[in-house]
C-alpha positions as a Markdown table, in Angstrom:
| # | Residue | x | y | z |
|---|---|---|---|---|
| 1 | Met | 0.0 | 0.0 | 0.0 |
| 2 | Thr | 2.9 | 2.3 | 0.7 |
| 3 | Lys | 4.2 | 1.8 | -2.9 |
| 4 | Ala | 0.7 | 2.6 | -4.3 |
| 5 | Ala | 0.5 | 5.7 | -2.1 |
| 6 | Ser | 4.0 | 6.9 | -3.3 |
| 7 | Ala | 3.0 | 6.4 | -6.9 |
| 8 | Ala | -0.3 | 8.2 | -6.5 |
| 9 | Ala | 1.4 | 11.1 | -4.6 |
| 10 | Lys | 3.9 | 11.6 | -7.4 |
| 11 | Asp | 1.1 | 11.7 | -10.1 |
| 12 | Leu | -1.0 | 14.1 | -8.0 |
| 13 | Ala | 1.9 | 16.4 | -7.3 |
| 14 | Val | 2.7 | 16.7 | -11.0 |
| 15 | Ala | -1.0 | 17.6 | -11.5 |
| 16 | Gly | -0.7 | 20.4 | -9.0 |
| 17 | Val | -2.1 | 18.8 | -5.9 |
| 18 | Ser | -0.5 | 20.0 | -2.7 |
| 19 | Gly | -2.4 | 18.0 | 0.0 |
| 20 | Val | -4.7 | 15.2 | 0.8 |
| 21 | Glu | -7.8 | 15.5 | 3.0 |
| 22 | Leu | -8.2 | 12.4 | 5.1 |
| 23 | Ala | -11.9 | 12.2 | 6.0 |
| 24 | Trp | -14.2 | 10.2 | 8.2 |
| 25 | Ala | -17.6 | 10.8 | 9.8 |
| 26 | Asp | -18.1 | 10.8 | 13.6 |
| 27 | Asn | -21.0 | 9.4 | 15.6 |
| 28 | Asn | -23.1 | 12.5 | 14.8 |
| 29 | Gly | -22.7 | 12.1 | 11.1 |
| 30 | Ile | -20.5 | 15.2 | 11.0 |
| 31 | Pro | -17.5 | 14.9 | 8.6 |
| 32 | Arg | -14.1 | 15.4 | 10.2 |
| 33 | Ala | -10.8 | 15.6 | 8.4 |
| 34 | Arg | -7.0 | 16.1 | 8.6 |
| 35 | Ile | -5.0 | 17.4 | 5.6 |
| 36 | Val | -1.5 | 16.1 | 5.0 |
| 37 | Pro | 1.0 | 17.5 | 2.4 |
| 38 | Ile | 1.1 | 15.4 | -0.7 |
| 39 | Lys | 4.7 | 14.4 | 0.1 |
| 40 | Gly | 3.4 | 12.9 | 3.4 |
| 41 | Leu | 0.8 | 10.6 | 1.8 |
| 42 | Ala | 3.0 | 7.5 | 1.7 |
| 43 | Thr | 4.0 | 7.9 | 5.4 |
| 44 | Ala | 0.3 | 8.4 | 6.3 |
| 45 | Ala | -0.6 | 5.2 | 4.4 |
| 46 | Ser | 2.0 | 3.2 | 6.3 |
| 47 | Gln | 1.9 | 4.8 | 9.7 |
| 48 | Gly | -1.3 | 6.7 | 9.8 |
| 49 | Val | -1.9 | 10.2 | 11.2 |
| 50 | Gly | -2.4 | 10.7 | 14.9 |
| 51 | Val | -5.6 | 12.1 | 16.4 |
| 52 | Thr | -7.3 | 12.0 | 19.8 |
| 53 | Ser | -9.4 | 9.0 | 20.5 |
| 54 | Leu | -12.0 | 11.4 | 21.9 |
| 55 | Phe | -13.5 | 12.0 | 18.5 |
| 56 | Ala | -15.7 | 9.0 | 19.3 |
| 57 | Val | -17.4 | 10.9 | 22.1 |
| 58 | Phe | -17.8 | 14.3 | 20.4 |
| 59 | Asp | -21.4 | 15.4 | 20.4 |
| 60 | Ser | -23.1 | 17.4 | 17.6 |
| 61 | His | -21.9 | 20.7 | 19.2 |
| 62 | Asp | -18.2 | 19.7 | 19.4 |
| 63 | Gln | -18.5 | 19.1 | 23.1 |
| 64 | Ile | -16.6 | 16.1 | 24.5 |
| 65 | Thr | -18.5 | 13.9 | 26.8 |
| 66 | Tyr | -16.5 | 11.7 | 29.2 |
| 67 | Arg | -19.4 | 9.7 | 30.4 |
| 68 | His | -18.5 | 6.6 | 28.3 |
| 69 | Ala | -16.2 | 4.5 | 30.5 |
| 70 | Gly | -14.0 | 3.4 | 27.7 |
| 71 | Leu | -13.1 | 7.0 | 26.7 |
| 72 | Ser | -13.4 | 8.9 | 30.0 |
| 73 | Thr | -10.1 | 10.7 | 30.1 |
| 74 | Pro | -8.2 | 13.1 | 27.7 |
| 75 | Ser | -5.5 | 10.5 | 27.3 |
| 76 | Gly | -5.3 | 8.3 | 24.2 |
| 77 | Asp | -4.4 | 8.5 | 20.5 |
| 78 | Val | -5.5 | 6.6 | 17.4 |
| 79 | Arg | -4.2 | 6.6 | 13.8 |
| 80 | Leu | -6.0 | 7.6 | 10.6 |
| 81 | Val | -4.9 | 5.3 | 7.8 |
| 82 | Pro | -6.1 | 6.5 | 4.3 |
| 83 | Val | -7.7 | 4.0 | 2.0 |
| 84 | Ile | -5.6 | 4.6 | -1.0 |
| 85 | Glu | -7.8 | 2.7 | -3.5 |
| 86 | Arg | -10.5 | 5.4 | -2.8 |
| 87 | Leu | -8.1 | 8.3 | -3.3 |
| 88 | Arg | -9.6 | 11.1 | -5.5 |
| 89 | Arg | -8.5 | 14.5 | -6.7 |
| 90 | Leu | -11.2 | 17.1 | -5.8 |
| 91 | Ala | -12.4 | 18.8 | -8.9 |
| 92 | Gly | -13.8 | 21.7 | -6.9 |
| 93 | Gln | -10.7 | 22.1 | -4.8 |
| 94 | Arg | -7.9 | 21.7 | -7.2 |
| 95 | Ala | -5.0 | 21.8 | -4.7 |
| 96 | Leu | -6.5 | 18.9 | -2.7 |
| 97 | Ala | -7.1 | 15.2 | -3.1 |
| 98 | Trp | -9.5 | 13.2 | -0.8 |
| 99 | Ala | -9.5 | 9.8 | 0.8 |
| 100 | Pro | -11.6 | 8.1 | 3.5 |
| 101 | Val | -9.8 | 6.6 | 6.4 |
| 102 | Arg | -9.8 | 3.6 | 8.7 |
| 103 | Gln | -9.2 | 4.4 | 12.4 |
| 104 | Val | -6.8 | 2.0 | 14.0 |
| 105 | Ala | -5.2 | 1.8 | 17.5 |
| 106 | Ala | -1.8 | 3.4 | 18.0 |
| 107 | Asp | -0.1 | 0.0 | 17.5 |
| 108 | Gly | -1.9 | -0.6 | 14.2 |
| 109 | Ser | -4.4 | -3.1 | 15.7 |
| 110 | Pro | -8.2 | -2.8 | 15.0 |
| 111 | Trp | -9.9 | -0.1 | 17.0 |
| 112 | Pro | -13.5 | -0.9 | 18.1 |
| 113 | Tyr | -14.7 | 2.6 | 17.5 |
| 114 | Cys | -13.9 | 2.7 | 13.8 |
| 115 | Gln | -17.3 | 3.0 | 12.0 |
| 116 | Arg | -15.9 | 2.0 | 8.6 |
| 117 | Ser | -14.5 | -1.2 | 10.0 |
| 118 | Val | -17.9 | -2.0 | 11.5 |
| 119 | Leu | -19.4 | -1.9 | 8.0 |
| 120 | Glu | -16.6 | -3.9 | 6.5 |
| 121 | Arg | -17.1 | -6.6 | 9.1 |
| 122 | Gln | -20.8 | -6.7 | 8.4 |
| 123 | Val | -20.3 | -7.0 | 4.7 |
| 124 | Ala | -17.9 | -9.9 | 5.2 |
| 125 | Glu | -20.4 | -11.7 | 7.5 |
| 126 | Ala | -23.2 | -11.3 | 5.0 |
| 127 | Ala | -20.9 | -12.6 | 2.2 |
| 128 | Gln | -20.3 | -15.7 | 4.3 |
| 129 | Gln | -24.0 | -16.3 | 4.2 |
| 130 | Gly | -24.0 | -15.8 | 0.4 |
| 131 | Tyr | -25.5 | -12.3 | 0.4 |
| 132 | Glu | -24.3 | -9.0 | -1.2 |
| 133 | Leu | -25.9 | -5.6 | -0.6 |
| 134 | Arg | -26.2 | -2.8 | -3.1 |
| 135 | Ala | -26.9 | 0.6 | -1.7 |
| 136 | Gly | -27.4 | 4.2 | -3.0 |
| 137 | Tyr | -28.3 | 7.5 | -1.3 |
| 138 | Glu | -30.7 | 10.2 | -2.3 |
| 139 | Leu | -29.4 | 13.5 | -0.8 |
| 140 | Glu | -31.7 | 16.4 | -0.1 |
| 141 | Phe | -30.3 | 19.8 | 0.9 |
| 142 | Ala | -31.4 | 23.4 | 1.0 |
| 143 | Val | -29.5 | 26.3 | -0.7 |
| 144 | Ala | -29.0 | 29.8 | 0.5 |
| 145 | Pro | -26.7 | 32.7 | -0.4 |
| 146 | Ala | -23.3 | 32.6 | 1.4 |
| 147 | Gly | -23.5 | 34.3 | 4.8 |
| 148 | Ser | -27.2 | 33.8 | 5.1 |
| 149 | Pro | -28.3 | 32.9 | 8.6 |
| 150 | Asp | -31.0 | 30.5 | 7.3 |
| 151 | Val | -32.6 | 29.2 | 4.1 |
| 152 | Val | -36.2 | 30.5 | 4.7 |
| 153 | Ser | -35.6 | 34.2 | 4.8 |
| 154 | Ala | -33.1 | 34.1 | 1.9 |
| 155 | Pro | -33.8 | 31.0 | -0.2 |
| 156 | Gly | -31.3 | 30.1 | -2.8 |
| 157 | His | -34.0 | 29.4 | -5.4 |
| 158 | Pro | -37.6 | 30.6 | -5.5 |
| 159 | Gly | -39.3 | 27.3 | -6.5 |
| 160 | Pro | -41.8 | 26.1 | -7.4 |
| 161 | Ala | -41.0 | 22.5 | -6.5 |
| 162 | Tyr | -39.8 | 20.2 | -9.3 |
| 163 | Ser | -39.9 | 23.2 | -11.7 |
| 164 | Pro | -37.3 | 23.4 | -14.5 |
| 165 | His | -37.0 | 27.2 | -14.0 |
| 166 | Ala | -36.6 | 27.0 | -10.3 |
| 167 | Leu | -32.9 | 26.1 | -10.7 |
| 168 | Ile | -32.1 | 28.7 | -13.4 |
| 169 | Glu | -30.8 | 31.1 | -10.7 |
| 170 | Leu | -28.5 | 28.2 | -9.7 |
| 171 | Asp | -27.4 | 27.4 | -13.2 |
| 172 | Gly | -23.7 | 27.8 | -12.5 |
| 173 | Phe | -23.9 | 25.7 | -9.3 |
| 174 | Val | -25.8 | 23.0 | -11.1 |
| 175 | Ala | -23.3 | 22.9 | -13.9 |
| 176 | Ala | -20.5 | 22.6 | -11.3 |
| 177 | Leu | -22.3 | 19.7 | -9.6 |
| 178 | Leu | -22.7 | 17.8 | -12.9 |
| 179 | His | -19.0 | 18.3 | -13.8 |
| 180 | Asp | -17.5 | 17.8 | -10.4 |
| 181 | Phe | -19.4 | 14.7 | -9.5 |
| 182 | Glu | -18.2 | 13.0 | -12.7 |
| 183 | Ala | -14.7 | 14.2 | -12.2 |
| 184 | Asn | -14.7 | 13.0 | -8.6 |
| 185 | Gly | -15.8 | 9.5 | -9.7 |
| 186 | Leu | -19.3 | 9.9 | -8.3 |
| 187 | Ala | -22.1 | 8.3 | -10.4 |
| 188 | Leu | -25.0 | 10.7 | -10.4 |
| 189 | Asn | -28.5 | 9.5 | -11.4 |
| 190 | Gln | -30.3 | 12.8 | -11.5 |
| 191 | Leu | -30.9 | 16.1 | -9.6 |
| 192 | His | -33.9 | 18.4 | -9.4 |
| 193 | Ala | -35.6 | 21.2 | -7.3 |
| 194 | Glu | -37.4 | 19.4 | -4.4 |
| 195 | Tyr | -40.5 | 20.2 | -2.4 |
| 196 | Gly | -39.0 | 22.1 | 0.6 |
| 197 | Pro | -37.8 | 25.7 | 0.7 |
| 198 | Ala | -34.8 | 26.2 | -1.7 |
| 199 | Gln | -34.4 | 22.5 | -1.6 |
| 200 | Val | -32.4 | 20.4 | -4.1 |
| 201 | Glu | -32.2 | 16.6 | -4.4 |
| 202 | Leu | -29.7 | 14.4 | -6.1 |
| 203 | Ser | -29.3 | 10.7 | -6.1 |
| 204 | Leu | -26.2 | 8.5 | -6.3 |
| 205 | Arg | -26.0 | 5.3 | -8.3 |
| 206 | Ala | -26.1 | 2.1 | -6.2 |
| 207 | Thr | -22.9 | 0.3 | -5.4 |
| 208 | Asp | -21.4 | -1.9 | -2.7 |
| 209 | Pro | -22.1 | -0.7 | 0.9 |
| 210 | Val | -18.6 | 0.5 | 1.8 |
| 211 | Ser | -18.3 | 2.4 | -1.5 |
| 212 | Ala | -21.8 | 3.9 | -1.0 |
| 213 | Ala | -20.8 | 5.2 | 2.5 |
| 214 | Asp | -17.5 | 6.6 | 1.0 |
| 215 | Asp | -19.4 | 8.2 | -1.8 |
| 216 | Gln | -21.9 | 9.9 | 0.5 |
| 217 | Leu | -19.0 | 11.6 | 2.3 |
| 218 | Leu | -17.3 | 12.6 | -0.9 |
| 219 | Ala | -20.6 | 13.9 | -2.3 |
| 220 | Arg | -21.0 | 16.2 | 0.7 |
| 221 | Gln | -17.5 | 17.6 | 0.1 |
| 222 | Thr | -18.2 | 18.0 | -3.6 |
| 223 | Ile | -21.5 | 19.9 | -3.0 |
| 224 | His | -20.1 | 22.2 | -0.3 |
| 225 | Ala | -17.1 | 23.2 | -2.6 |
| 226 | Ala | -19.3 | 23.8 | -5.6 |
| 227 | Ala | -21.7 | 25.9 | -3.5 |
| 228 | His | -18.8 | 28.0 | -2.1 |
| 229 | Ala | -17.4 | 28.6 | -5.5 |
| 230 | His | -20.8 | 30.1 | -6.6 |
| 231 | Gly | -21.5 | 32.3 | -3.6 |
| 232 | Leu | -23.8 | 29.8 | -1.9 |
| 233 | Arg | -24.0 | 27.7 | 1.2 |
| 234 | Val | -26.0 | 24.5 | 1.6 |
| 235 | Ser | -27.7 | 22.9 | 4.6 |
| 236 | Phe | -28.0 | 19.2 | 4.9 |
| 237 | Ala | -29.7 | 19.5 | 8.3 |
| 238 | Pro | -32.7 | 17.2 | 9.0 |
| 239 | Val | -34.9 | 20.3 | 9.4 |
| 240 | Val | -34.3 | 23.8 | 8.3 |
| 241 | Ser | -37.6 | 25.2 | 9.7 |
| 242 | Ala | -40.2 | 24.0 | 12.2 |
| 243 | Glu | -42.9 | 24.4 | 9.6 |
| 244 | Ala | -41.2 | 23.1 | 6.4 |
| 245 | Val | -40.4 | 19.6 | 5.2 |
| 246 | Gly | -36.9 | 18.5 | 6.1 |
| 247 | Asn | -33.9 | 17.0 | 4.4 |
| 248 | Gly | -33.9 | 13.3 | 4.1 |
| 249 | Trp | -30.9 | 11.3 | 3.0 |
| 250 | His | -33.0 | 8.3 | 1.8 |
| 251 | Leu | -31.2 | 5.0 | 1.7 |
| 252 | His | -32.0 | 2.6 | -1.1 |
| 253 | Thr | -30.9 | -1.0 | -0.7 |
| 254 | Ser | -31.3 | -4.3 | -2.5 |
| 255 | Leu | -30.1 | -7.8 | -1.5 |
| 256 | Trp | -28.4 | -10.1 | -3.9 |
| 257 | His | -27.8 | -13.9 | -3.7 |
| 258 | Lys | -25.9 | -15.8 | -6.4 |
| 259 | Gly | -26.3 | -12.9 | -8.8 |
| 260 | Arg | -30.0 | -12.5 | -8.3 |
| 261 | Asn | -31.9 | -9.6 | -6.7 |
| 262 | Val | -34.0 | -11.4 | -4.1 |
| 263 | Leu | -36.2 | -8.3 | -3.7 |
| 264 | Ala | -37.7 | -8.7 | -7.2 |
| 265 | Gly | -41.3 | -9.8 | -7.0 |
| 266 | Leu | -42.1 | -8.9 | -3.4 |
| 267 | Pro | -44.0 | -10.0 | -1.3 |
| 268 | Glu | -43.9 | -13.5 | -2.9 |
| 269 | Ser | -40.2 | -13.6 | -3.4 |
| 270 | Ser | -37.6 | -14.9 | -0.9 |
| 271 | Gly | -36.5 | -11.3 | -0.2 |
| 272 | Ala | -39.6 | -10.7 | 1.9 |
| 273 | Gly | -37.5 | -11.8 | 4.9 |
| 274 | Tyr | -35.1 | -8.9 | 4.3 |
| 275 | Val | -37.8 | -6.2 | 4.4 |
| 276 | Ala | -39.4 | -8.0 | 7.3 |
| 277 | Gly | -36.1 | -7.8 | 9.2 |
| 278 | Leu | -35.9 | -4.1 | 8.6 |
| 279 | Leu | -39.5 | -3.7 | 9.8 |
| 280 | Arg | -38.8 | -5.7 | 12.9 |
| 281 | Asp | -35.9 | -3.5 | 13.9 |
| 282 | Leu | -37.2 | -0.3 | 12.5 |
| 283 | Pro | -37.4 | 1.7 | 15.8 |
| 284 | Ala | -33.8 | 0.7 | 16.7 |
| 285 | Leu | -32.6 | 1.3 | 13.1 |
| 286 | Thr | -34.0 | 4.8 | 13.2 |
| 287 | Ala | -31.9 | 5.5 | 16.3 |
| 288 | Ile | -28.9 | 4.9 | 14.0 |
| 289 | Thr | -30.1 | 6.3 | 10.7 |
| 290 | Ala | -31.9 | 9.4 | 12.1 |
| 291 | Pro | -30.2 | 9.9 | 15.5 |
| 292 | Ser | -30.1 | 13.6 | 16.1 |
| 293 | Val | -32.6 | 15.8 | 18.0 |
| 294 | Pro | -33.6 | 17.5 | 14.7 |
| 295 | Ser | -34.2 | 14.0 | 13.2 |
| 296 | Thr | -37.0 | 13.4 | 15.6 |
| 297 | Met | -38.5 | 16.8 | 14.6 |
| 298 | Arg | -38.5 | 15.7 | 11.0 |
| 299 | Leu | -40.2 | 12.4 | 11.4 |
| 300 | Arg | -43.8 | 13.8 | 11.4 |
| 301 | Pro | -46.9 | 12.4 | 9.8 |
| 302 | Gly | -47.9 | 14.0 | 6.5 |
| 303 | Tyr | -44.5 | 15.2 | 5.5 |
| 304 | Phe | -43.3 | 12.2 | 3.5 |
| 305 | Ala | -40.7 | 11.8 | 6.3 |
| 306 | Ser | -42.3 | 8.6 | 7.9 |
| 307 | Ala | -43.6 | 8.5 | 11.4 |
| 308 | Tyr | -45.0 | 5.0 | 11.8 |
| 309 | Thr | -43.7 | 1.4 | 11.5 |
| 310 | Phe | -45.1 | -0.1 | 8.3 |
| 311 | Trp | -44.1 | -0.9 | 4.7 |
| 312 | Gly | -45.8 | 0.0 | 1.5 |
| 313 | Val | -45.4 | -0.3 | -2.3 |
| 314 | Glu | -44.4 | 3.1 | -3.6 |
| 315 | Asn | -46.0 | 4.7 | -0.6 |
| 316 | Arg | -44.0 | 7.9 | 0.2 |
| 317 | Glu | -45.3 | 8.1 | 3.8 |
| 318 | Ala | -43.9 | 4.6 | 4.5 |
| 319 | Pro | -40.6 | 4.4 | 6.3 |
| 320 | Leu | -39.9 | 1.3 | 4.2 |
| 321 | Arg | -41.0 | 2.1 | 0.6 |
| 322 | Tyr | -40.8 | -0.8 | -1.7 |
| 323 | Val | -39.8 | 0.1 | -5.3 |
| 324 | Pro | -40.8 | -2.8 | -7.4 |
| 325 | Asp | -39.2 | -4.2 | -10.5 |
| 326 | Ser | -41.1 | -4.1 | -13.8 |
| 327 | Glu | -40.9 | -5.3 | -17.4 |
| 328 | Leu | -39.5 | -2.0 | -18.4 |
| 329 | Leu | -36.9 | -1.7 | -15.6 |
| 330 | Gly | -35.9 | -5.3 | -15.0 |
| 331 | Pro | -35.5 | -7.3 | -11.8 |
| 332 | Glu | -32.3 | -5.5 | -10.8 |
| 333 | His | -34.4 | -2.3 | -10.2 |
| 334 | Ala | -36.3 | -3.7 | -7.2 |
| 335 | Asn | -35.2 | -2.1 | -3.9 |
| 336 | Val | -36.4 | -0.8 | -0.6 |
| 337 | Glu | -36.1 | 2.8 | 0.4 |
| 338 | Leu | -35.5 | 3.6 | 4.1 |
| 339 | Lys | -36.9 | 7.1 | 4.5 |
| 340 | Pro | -36.1 | 7.9 | 8.2 |
| 341 | Ser | -32.5 | 8.5 | 7.3 |
| 342 | Asp | -30.7 | 11.8 | 7.2 |
| 343 | Ala | -27.3 | 13.5 | 7.3 |
| 344 | Ser | -26.9 | 13.2 | 11.0 |
| 345 | Ala | -26.4 | 9.5 | 10.6 |
| 346 | Asn | -22.9 | 8.0 | 10.3 |
| 347 | Pro | -23.2 | 6.4 | 6.8 |
| 348 | Tyr | -21.1 | 3.4 | 7.7 |
| 349 | Leu | -23.1 | 2.6 | 10.8 |
| 350 | Ala | -26.4 | 3.2 | 9.0 |
| 351 | Leu | -25.5 | 0.7 | 6.3 |
| 352 | Ala | -24.1 | -1.8 | 8.7 |
| 353 | Ala | -27.2 | -1.7 | 10.8 |
| 354 | Val | -29.5 | -2.0 | 7.7 |
| 355 | Leu | -27.5 | -5.0 | 6.4 |
| 356 | Ala | -27.4 | -6.8 | 9.6 |
| 357 | Ser | -31.1 | -6.3 | 10.3 |
| 358 | Gly | -32.2 | -7.4 | 6.8 |
| 359 | Val | -29.9 | -10.5 | 6.7 |
| 360 | Ala | -31.2 | -11.5 | 10.1 |
| 361 | Gly | -34.7 | -11.3 | 8.8 |
| 362 | Met | -33.7 | -13.7 | 6.0 |
| 363 | Ala | -32.0 | -16.1 | 8.4 |
| 364 | Asp | -35.1 | -16.1 | 10.7 |
| 365 | Gly | -37.5 | -16.7 | 7.9 |
| 366 | Leu | -39.6 | -13.7 | 8.7 |
| 367 | Thr | -42.7 | -13.0 | 6.7 |
| 368 | Leu | -44.2 | -9.6 | 5.8 |
| 369 | Pro | -47.6 | -8.3 | 6.8 |
| 370 | Asp | -49.7 | -6.8 | 4.1 |
| 371 | Pro | -48.4 | -3.5 | 2.6 |
| 372 | Ile | -50.2 | -0.3 | 3.5 |
| 373 | Ala | -51.1 | 2.1 | 0.7 |
| 374 | Glu | -52.5 | 4.9 | 3.0 |
| 375 | Asp | -51.1 | 7.3 | 5.5 |
| 376 | Pro | -51.6 | 5.8 | 9.0 |
| 377 | Gly | -51.2 | 9.2 | 10.4 |
| 378 | Thr | -54.8 | 9.9 | 9.3 |
| 379 | Trp | -56.0 | 6.8 | 11.1 |
| 380 | Thr | -57.4 | 6.5 | 14.7 |
| 381 | Glu | -55.2 | 5.0 | 17.4 |
| 382 | Glu | -57.5 | 2.0 | 17.5 |
| 383 | Arg | -57.1 | 1.3 | 13.7 |
| 384 | Arg | -53.3 | 1.6 | 14.0 |
| 385 | Ala | -53.2 | -0.8 | 16.9 |
| 386 | Glu | -55.3 | -3.3 | 15.0 |
| 387 | Ala | -52.9 | -3.1 | 12.1 |
| 388 | Gly | -49.8 | -3.4 | 14.3 |
| 389 | Val | -48.6 | 0.1 | 13.3 |
| 390 | Arg | -46.7 | 1.9 | 16.0 |
| 391 | Arg | -45.2 | 5.4 | 16.2 |
| 392 | Leu | -41.5 | 5.5 | 15.6 |
| 393 | Pro | -39.4 | 6.9 | 18.5 |
| 394 | Ala | -40.2 | 10.6 | 18.8 |
| 395 | Thr | -37.7 | 11.6 | 21.5 |
| 396 | Pro | -34.0 | 10.9 | 22.2 |
| 397 | Ala | -35.1 | 8.8 | 25.2 |
| 398 | Glu | -37.4 | 6.7 | 23.1 |
| 399 | Gln | -34.7 | 6.2 | 20.5 |
| 400 | Asp | -32.2 | 5.1 | 23.1 |
| 401 | Ala | -34.7 | 2.6 | 24.6 |
| 402 | Ala | -35.3 | 1.2 | 21.2 |
| 403 | Leu | -31.6 | 0.9 | 20.4 |
| 404 | Val | -30.7 | -1.0 | 23.6 |
| 405 | Ala | -33.8 | -3.2 | 23.2 |
| 406 | Ser | -32.6 | -4.6 | 19.9 |
| 407 | Pro | -29.9 | -7.3 | 20.4 |
| 408 | Arg | -29.2 | -7.3 | 16.7 |
| 409 | Ile | -28.5 | -3.6 | 16.2 |
| 410 | Ser | -26.6 | -3.3 | 19.5 |
| 411 | Ala | -24.4 | -6.2 | 18.4 |
| 412 | Val | -23.6 | -4.5 | 15.1 |
| 413 | Leu | -21.9 | -1.7 | 17.0 |
| 414 | Gly | -20.4 | -3.7 | 19.7 |
| 415 | Glu | -20.2 | -2.8 | 23.4 |
| 416 | Glu | -17.5 | -0.1 | 23.1 |
| 417 | Leu | -18.9 | 1.8 | 20.1 |
| 418 | Leu | -22.5 | 1.4 | 21.3 |
| 419 | Gly | -21.4 | 3.0 | 24.6 |
| 420 | Ala | -19.7 | 6.0 | 22.8 |
| 421 | Phe | -22.6 | 6.4 | 20.5 |
| 422 | Arg | -25.1 | 6.5 | 23.3 |
| 423 | Ala | -23.0 | 8.9 | 25.3 |
| 424 | Ala | -23.0 | 11.4 | 22.4 |
| 425 | Arg | -26.7 | 11.1 | 22.0 |
| 426 | Glu | -27.3 | 11.7 | 25.7 |
| 427 | Ser | -25.1 | 14.8 | 25.6 |
| 428 | Asp | -27.0 | 16.1 | 22.6 |
| 429 | Ala | -30.3 | 15.5 | 24.4 |
| 430 | Glu | -29.2 | 17.4 | 27.5 |
| 431 | Trp | -28.0 | 20.3 | 25.3 |
| 432 | Ala | -31.3 | 20.5 | 23.5 |
| 433 | Ala | -33.5 | 20.2 | 26.6 |
| 434 | Glu | -32.4 | 23.7 | 27.7 |
| 435 | Arg | -33.2 | 25.3 | 24.3 |
| 436 | Ser | -36.3 | 26.1 | 22.2 |
| 437 | Ala | -37.0 | 24.2 | 19.0 |
| 438 | Gly | -35.9 | 27.2 | 17.0 |
| 439 | Glu | -32.6 | 27.3 | 18.7 |
| 440 | Val | -32.0 | 23.6 | 18.2 |
| 441 | Ile | -32.8 | 23.9 | 14.5 |
| 442 | Ala | -30.5 | 26.9 | 14.0 |
| 443 | Ala | -27.6 | 25.2 | 15.8 |
| 444 | His | -27.7 | 22.2 | 13.5 |
| 445 | Leu | -28.4 | 24.1 | 10.3 |
| 446 | Trp | -24.8 | 24.2 | 8.9 |
| 447 | Arg | -23.2 | 21.3 | 10.9 |
| 448 | Tyr | -23.2 | 18.6 | 8.2 |
């Protein structure tokens, strides 16, 4: 790997690259990074770059919580080791290249708090059972002029939603996104003006889970850089206003066995167990895929954000929206969309939890209840109870209870990482308890 890093560094230096951004996401979904000079890339690949182990217990407001026993003092160091095969030159930041990292202990041994390693382990375990996952993200974000305190008082585009002329004012930004995504090796399906205030959505082509998580981080960097170059800023926050729809980062997945998409033909196909596994663990999954205090504000009935535990076929109120195959699209198109997912989720942990939950549903031979085509938010409590439809966790305390109640999701993280993750969530909840909803929304607006 050192030889490959040295060769890559020489090529990048000739192309004018001065440094490499080593990136990861913390337990709040917030990207963190260190930049090394291009001449230091080979050393970083062999020895890593030192950082404090306390990044695992940062909360969403950069406060360090010491309440997790495993990381309860300021002592300790870990190494960031770049994944050289994922090294990319940044089209929108020409002096920089980018690479995701693994976090290892100071002696080079595995570190239990490394989120990327958690996903890699889960992928390997699924492969032993004959399963492969394909995953792709839809990213929603709101656009505002640079320096704007919010996106409601100074929206970056005037709408209307889904209109071709809504984005004309952002034409340069859109052109940069199309160019930079391709140059950065990101396969873009499409982009458009979305429903929320000044909202844009783009989707990434499905790939293997680890690449999908890497791509999500690189996509954020690409979008931020393109926005900055055009006098804009973007908010990936789960909610940008108490009244408006929020930003979801919907996670589409399909499960493959011996080259066949087992989700094709649901609910009769064998892949029913995968979706049933997600449904069984949905409250705990949501604690990983939509874990912030603003996440719970977003998951409201009637906002296409999902608030109840059920699945449906092309039902945009469903937290598990099945997208079927067809004669036109072929069996490879079938997938399930997890809608209670947003930028505050660590993408590696989100995908690891989804994969483990779905494969467990297959192993346990779970069956699916009938799909629901309506919005259960319009039903009575009695009708929801009869249908087995429950409210998703609506507070940090409810999310935490759901997380620890699921042996499958807890096991994915492991005891150490689970403890650090819960400590960060508890710190966030205590911070938010002393503030109004408006203050909470404002504080998260530009964090991701």
